[in-house]
PAFI-750667 format. One line per 4 residues: for each residue z negated, y, x negated of C-alpha. Coordinates in steps of 0.05 Angstrom, whole numbers, always signed. Each point is the difference from the previous one (the first is absolute). Layout:
BEGIN
Z Y X; ...
This chain:
BEGIN
+299 -2321 +125; +24 -64 -33; +65 +33 -20; -37 +57 -32
-46 -49 -37; +60 -39 -25; +33 +63 -26; -64 +18 -37
-9 -69 -31; +72 -3 -24; +5 +72 -22; +43 +10 -63
-54 +39 -37; -49 -59 +5; +44 -53 -32; +49 +38 -44
-2 +56 -51; +20 +69 +23; +74 +6 +15; +9 -73 +18
-10 -42 +62; +22 -57 +45; +70 +30 +6; +12 -17 -73
-5 -74 +18; +56 +1 +52; +62 -41 -18; +59 +43 -22
+63 -3 -43; -2 -75 +0; -70 +0 -30; -55 -41 +33
-74 +21 -3; -63 -39 +17; -25 +4 +72; -66 -21 +30
+32 -51 +47; +29 -37 -61; -70 -28 -13; +1 -41 +64
+43 -49 -39; -62 -20 -39; -33 -31 +62; +51 -57 +11
+1 -8 -76; -76 -9 +1; +5 -54 +55; +55 -34 -40
-48 -4 -59; -54 -30 +46; +50 -53 +23; +28 -15 -69
-68 -6 -33; -24 -66 +32; +69 -30 -13; -4 +23 -73
-71 -28 -7; +20 -67 +30; +66 -9 -38; -14 +35 -66
-74 +15 -11; -28 -68 +18; +50 -40 -43; -11 +49 -57
-75 -8 +7; +7 -75 -5; +47 +7 -60; -49 +45 -37
-59 -46 +17; -41 +42 +48; -59 -42 +21; -52 +16 +53
-71 -24 -10; -23 -44 +57; -52 +40 +38; -59 -28 +37
-5 +21 +72; -66 +27 +22; -31 -47 +51; -1 +24 +72
-62 +42 +14; +3 +49 +59; -60 +41 -23; +25 +11 -71
+71 +11 +25; -24 +54 +49; -38 +35 -56; +61 -5 -46
+47 +31 +50; -44 +53 +32; -52 +19 -51; +16 -13 -73
+41 -46 -44; -50 +13 -56; -70 -5 +32; -61 +24 -37
-54 -47 -23; -44 +18 +60; +57 -16 +48; +13 -66 -36
-73 -20 +8; +2 +19 +74; +64 -39 +11; -31 -59 -36
-57 -2 +50; +47 +8 +60; +47 -56 -22; -50 -48 -32
+41 +1 -64; -28 +14 -69; +12 +68 -33; +46 -33 -50
+41 -32 +56; +8 +67 +35; +22 +33 -65; +50 -56 -12
+26 +6 +71; +15 +74 -8; +35 -12 -67; +44 -53 +30
+14 +43 +62; +20 +60 -42; +46 -43 -41; +34 -24 +64
+21 +72 +15; +28 +13 -69; +75 -6 -6; +27 -60 -37
+39 +4 -65; +63 -21 +37; -7 +59 +48; -12 +49 -56
+58 -29 -40; +48 +6 +60; -19 +73 +10; +6 +17 -74
+69 -34 -5; +26 +37 +61; -22 +68 -28; +24 -18 -70
+70 -15 +27; +4 +65 +39; -27 +44 -56; +45 -32 -52
+63 +9 +43; -22 +70 +21; -13 +22 -72; +69 -19 -24
+33 +26 +63; -36 +66 -12; +26 +2 -71; +70 -13 +25
-7 +57 +49; -27 +48 -53; +32 -19 -66; +61 +44 +8
-38 +59 +30; -14 +61 -44; -71 +8 +28; -18 -69 -27
+5 +30 -70; -18 +73 +15; -54 -1 +53; +5 +75 +14
+68 -13 +32; -35 -28 +62; -4 +73 +22; +72 +19 -16
+33 +31 +62; -61 -19 +42; +0 -15 +58; +75 -4 +6
+8 -65 -38; +46 -48 +39; -25 -69 +17; +31 -60 -36
+9 -68 +34; -39 -34 -55; -59 +47 +12; +2 -13 +75
-7 -76 -9; -48 +4 -58; -47 +45 +39; +2 -38 +66
-9 -68 -33; -60 +25 -40; -30 +33 +62; +13 -62 +41
-36 -43 -51; -62 +43 +0; +0 +2 +76; +2 -76 -1
-60 -2 -47; -40 +42 +49; +21 -44 +58; -19 -64 -37
-65 +26 -31; -44 -37 +50; +27 -67 -23; +8 +16 -74
-52 -15 -54; -56 +51 +4; -26 +23 -68; -56 +45 -22
+48 +60 -2; +22 -12 +72; -16 +72 +22; +36 +29 -60
+61 -43 +15; +1 +27 +72; -3 +71 -26; +55 -15 -50
+47 -31 +52; -11 +56 +50; +8 +55 -52; +63 -34 -26
+30 -5 +71; -16 +74 +15; +26 +21 -69; +65 -37 +8
+10 +26 +71; -17 +72 -17; +42 +2 -63; +59 -25 +41
-10 +52 +55; +1 +60 -47; +49 -30 -51; -48 -13 -58
+39 -65 -8; +14 +8 -74; -74 +5 -16; -13 -56 +50
+47 -49 -33; -30 +13 -68; -70 -12 +28; +21 -66 +33
+34 -30 -61; -59 +22 -44; -48 -39 +44; +43 -62 +5
+4 -2 -77; -70 -29 -6; -11 -32 +69; +44 -60 -13
-36 -14 -65; -67 +1 +35; +24 -49 +53; +30 -47 -52
-66 +0 -39; -36 -20 +65; +50 -57 +11; -12 -31 -68
-75 +11 +7; -1 -40 +65; +41 -54 -34; -49 -4 -58
+51 +22 -53; -53 +42 -36; +39 +18 -63; +60 +23 +40
-45 +38 +48; -36 +34 -57; +65 +21 -34; +29 +29 +64
-66 +35 +15; +3 +36 -67; +72 +22 +13; -19 +21 +71
-60 +40 -24; +43 +37 -51; +55 +15 +50; -49 +21 +54
-36 +49 -46; +65 +30 -27; +33 +7 +68; -59 +18 +45
-45 +39 -48; +51 +33 -45; +70 +5 +31; -21 +9 +72
-50 +58 -10; +32 +35 -60; +73 -7 +20; +6 -13 +75
-60 +38 +27; +12 +56 -50; +71 +6 +26; -22 +0 +73
-63 +43 -6; +8 +46 -60; +74 +12 -13; +18 +21 +72
-48 +59 -7; +49 +31 -49; +54 -2 +53; -35 +8 +67
-63 +27 +30; -49 -54 +25; +8 -23 +72; -36 -51 +44
+52 -56 -12; -10 +9 -75; -76 -9 +7; +7 -59 +48
+48 -39 -44; -39 +11 -63; -65 -16 +35; +27 -69 +15
+24 -6 -72; -71 +14 -24; -28 -52 +49; +45 -51 -34
-23 +25 -69; -73 -8 +18; +14 -71 +22; +36 -12 -66
-62 +22 -37; -44 -45 +43; +44 -61 -14; +6 +18 -74
-76 -5 -3; +3 -70 +29; +55 -19 -49; -38 +26 -60
-63 -37 +23; +41 -64 +4; +29 +14 -69; -70 +10 -30
-24 -66 +29; +63 -33 -25; -9 +26 -71; -75 -11 -5
-5 -63 +42; +35 -66 +1; +71 +25 -4; +14 -12 +74
+22 +55 +47; -40 +2 +65; +22 +41 +61; -55 +51 +12
+24 +9 +72; -4 -72 +23; -61 -39 +24; -15 -65 -36
-21 -65 +32; -75 -13 -2; -32 -66 -19; +0 -46 +61
-52 -51 -21; -67 +4 -36; +29 -35 -61; +57 +50 -4
-49 +58 +7; -41 -28 -58; +62 -7 -42; +21 +70 +18
-67 +29 -21; +0 -38 -66; +71 +25 -15; -20 +71 +15
-60 -7 -46; +46 -28 -54; +46 +60 +7; -60 +46 -8
-22 -34 -64; -54 -47 +27; -8 -66 -37; -29 -67 +15
-31 -46 -53; +26 +48 -53; +73 -6 +22; +42 +45 +44
+18 -33 +66; +73 -18 +4; +46 +11 +59; +42 -64 +4
+47 +27 +53; +69 +3 -32; +52 +48 +26; +73 -19 -1
+41 +39 -51; +74 +3 -7
């Protein structure tokens, strides 16, 4: 029964165009072809990344953060209160007004004190700038190295310049050593991101990030299995082209280098839109979803691979929307880029809350005594 099921799952007609199959990927005449078991190498690579990361953060990221002037605001700890803590953990971190009034009666605190307690308690759970900087610097380092490694792997390949050549002699394209290492290192890194996701900074697009990581892992694995490696390497290097710019913009933002952050953000936005909304759909997806139909009849593997490619493209559109929203705020606001995906610290004292409200009114055009209220908080520029 299991043998029959295995034969059905791995049937040639499911994963390959008519006339081709798994026999085409058997080593012969000194040529080596990708095999499913090759991907097991990504598992120890992923654990190596998990071991190297804390060493990198301790020896490189923390000194770099100090050098760039990353400073964490001293946060006030919410005073111990079992009733409020129980509600915070089990019911809601953002209680409604009716709950706040009820908790006020239960604890003997004023409504304002309960509101302040919840603000302080939420701030306690937010990651520090140091933690966010360490994560961004780790990803920046990998994406930068991976991008230039990908260029080195592809720069002398004809399909880097003529994308249609990813299908030349498919699926009988021999595996190159550079492709083996490039694929497994990239796959290992994304596996490490999934394994560390519980301890990483959680942003508003947390679910979309999960979908992206899983889709990328499945896409890398499947493209290896059926020898879509040429299209896979193009997809990987195209993504890395903008990722390291995004992480570097975050680093300078956390350090308070606003002008540098703004400049890198503009470059990142341009590269992201060109690579993810132009090159990826109109060159890469066109080559994997449209061009093959002139050579082969559609088959399940064709639909499966391109389905994953479209999942990535939908995520690109989602993130492009966030980027454009940030760009509009940047152009129409105070000239400072703010990460739409990150939570901001809330005012911890009543005085800070009053200042925060007055600043927000000032931004919206409210005036006091005939003069616009001024925000005297100065940001460090480079």
